[in-house]
N, C-alpha and C positions, 0 to 999 in steps of 0.2 A: 439606441440597444449595440448598435456595434461599439460606440466609445465605451459602453460598459462592457462588453466582452474585452475588449481590448485592455481595459485596464485591468480585469481579474488576469487574461492569460497574460500579458508581458510578464510582469517578475517573475513570475514564476519560472516562464522559458528562459527568460532573460540572466536568471544567476546559473538555471545549468547552462547557459550559453557561456556564460565567464568561465564554468568548470571543464566546458567542453574546449574552450580558445586557449584558457592557460595550460589542460594537460597537450595541445599540441605544440604548444611553444616550448613546454618544458617537461623532461620527465616526472613524472607525477604518481605517488604511493600513496596512497590515501588508508594502507592497513592498520595504521596506530590511530588515524583520527577516525574512521568507522569505528575501530574496537570502542574508543572513548565516548561516540555518541552511541552505540547499543549499550554500551555497561554505564552508563554517566550520565548524557545529558538528556537522552530519549528518557530514560525511568524517571529525571527528575521532572521533565515535562507533566508525563503520564500521573508521576503523583500529586503535581499541582494542579492538574486540571481535575483529576478523578477527587481529589479531597476537598475541592472549593464546595460550601455548603449550598452555594447558588445550583449548585446542577445533583438532580435527585438520579442517584444511580436505577431506582425501582422503573423509571419513566421508559428506559431503552430494552427491556427484555424482548419486544417483542421485533424489534430494532434489531437486536444480538441475531436471535433465529433468522430473521428475512438475510442478513449478510451470510451468514453461515451455508444460506441455500444458495445465494450468488455464489458464492467460492465452487462449493461443490458440485451442483450439477451442472456447471460446462463439463469438468471430468467423465461424466456418464455420456455426452453429446462428443468429446473427443475422442474419446478409447475406439468407437468405430472408426471414426474417420484415420487413426494413426492406421489401425488394421488395412483398412483400403488404401493409405496412402504408401504401404508398407514400410513404415517408420515406426519405432518402439515406443511403445506407449510412455513410458519413463520419460521419452524426450519432447514428448509432444506435450503430453497430459498438463504434467504442471504449469508453466507457462500459460495454458488457457484459465486456471483456476486459482493463481496467485499473484495478483496485482501489486502495483504500484501505488498502495495506503500509507504509505509512509510518506514515499518523497516526494509525490505529487499527491496525493488525497487531501492530507493535511494543508499544506503553504493553499492548495485549491476552494478549501474548504472556508477557509480563514477573508481570501479576497472576496472569494463569492456572497457569502453570506456575513459575514463580520467576525470578530472572536469570537462571539456568543456560540457561535456552530462548532467552536473547537472539540468540548466534550462529546458530539455526537459522531464529527469525526476519528474520535479516539476509540470511541466503542465501537466502530466499523474498523480501525487498523487491530485491535487487541483481537478481533474474531479472525483476522485475515492472519494476523503473523502468529495466532495461537495453533489453528489449521496447517498452516504451513511446515511449523517445527515441530508438529503430532504426522499428521494424515502425509503433508508432501515427504515427512523422511521416511514413512511407511512406505510408500511409493517407490523410494527412490533406493533404499536398500531391502525393504522388504521386515523390516521390524520397529519397533516403537522405540523411541530413545526418553521416556519420561524424566531418567535423570539431568538429560539435557536439559529440560524445558524447566526443570525444579530450580537451575543450577542460573536460570536467564533472570538479569537483577530490572527487567522490564514486567514480569510475569511479576515479581516479587513488589515491584512498585504500583502493579494495577491491586495486589490483596490488601496493601496497605493505604493505597488512598480512597479505596472502597471501603475498607474500614474505618478509617479516620471520618468520611463521609457520614455512615452509618449510625458510628457510635457516635455523632456529634463531637470529637476532639480538635484539636487544635495546635500546632505547634506555636512557642512565640515569632512573633511578626516578622522580629529579621533574620530568625532562621526560614522563615517561609517564604520572604522575599527574596534571599538566597539561592534557595530551590530553584525558584521561579525564574532567577535570573539565569541560572544555568541552564535551566530548559530552554530558555529562549534561543540559546545556541542552536539546538536541535535540527529545524527545520530549514534553515537557511545551507547549513552542512550540508543535511541531505540532498538538497536541491543540487549544491556544488560538486559533490559526489556523484548525485548522475549524471553530469555534463564530461565528468571527470571518465566514467568509466564509459559512456557513450562512445568517447573520441577514443578509449582504447579497444575497443570491438567492429567488428567487420561482417557484413552479413554474405555469408559462402554458400545460403542454403535459401534463394531467393522464391521458390517455388513453396515451401515448406511456410515458409515467413511470410508469402501473401497469405496461404491457406490459414494460418493463425490468426492474421489482422483482420481478415474479414469473419472468422468464426467469434473471436472475442465482443466486438462491440453488438453483434447480430442478436446472440444468446444472450449477452450480460443483460441487455435493453428487457428483451423477454422474460427472461427469468425476474428482474426488478420489478417491472410493470404485474407480473401475473403475484409476485411477494405482496408487492403494495397493497393489491385489493385483497390477498389472502388472510393477511395481518392485519387490515384497514390502517393501513399507515398513513397518516397526512401531514398537510406542510412542509415544513424545513425537513422532518423526518423523511419523507417520499422522497422529495427532492435531491437528500443529500445519497441515500439507496439509490437513485438515477447515476449519478454524477459516481458513484462507488463503480458503479456494473460495468462502466467503461473506461476504466483506467487503465493504463498498458501493465503487460508484464512485468512484476517486480526484478530487478536487476538481482537480487539475492537468487533467482532461479538458475543464472547462468553461474552465480559463485558455488552454488550448491553442485550444479552438474558438474564444474570443475574440481571440484571439491571429491566427489564420486567417481568422477570419469563417465559421466555420464555423455557423451557423445557434445562438451562445451560448445562445438563451432555450430555444431546447429541450434542449440537452445541458444546459444548470443546471436545467432540471426533473427530469431523468433522476438527475441527482448528488444532487437535494436531494430527492428521493423516496426514492432509493436507501440516503442517509444516515439517514433516517425512519425506513424499515422495516427497518435493522438492530436497531435497537433490540428487535426479534421474533425476528429470522432469527438474531440470535450469540448470545444467551441462549439458543436453542432446540439449539444445534448445540455451545453447550459443555455444557448439558444431557445431551447425549449422548455425550461422548468424556470429560467427568471423572467 
């Protein structure tokens, strides 16, 4: 079992560590690479997975609803905790809700459950990402930005992929293979970028970060177990939801906090310690579900 866990965890953290070490060695700016990933490589991966006719999108409605609860309910728990600790909810709550379903969730699912698990992981990623750019933005700036979401290539890739799937459409094989090849860039680049961002981040708010790192896995697992029972999820769907529930905070939380000047140093501390603590929580959950 420990050999199995090591074979799952090692590639994910090894690529992230490569990004970390490279960023410590050389000054690294990933702005253009991240933009290409968000606008080209990830949309290509989404379309390639969603349009695959072996993937029936109608089978995952309950999983999507359960994922929505796993994302949103920690916010209700974190709100009073933020007040007790005397910290702004805009700083404390988003990292509890919006996790690393892309950078870490997608590769973990593939290594833990195989290539066939990627569509399920993609459903979880799209739920989290959509909520982050709607509910997350609303929490930070007090209003929704629907046009920002509608301009997202990932959203359009999702719509097109589902349309091709449901309508049983297909592209010429050379075109489809080209899109799939471009999509294969996304996951390793996300992991490498995660390591770079960790190298550029520092923990300055230890107390806040420790509390958040304890709340995330405890509330996540509790909500996921309840959602599995309520929505009667079984097998790989139930297992992936549990893994999804303990993923650490998304780096995007820090990037948005920096953009909107919402105490980015505190958010950075939560994100960094949360990702470091995943070295313990993720293997523990994998040991339970495998």
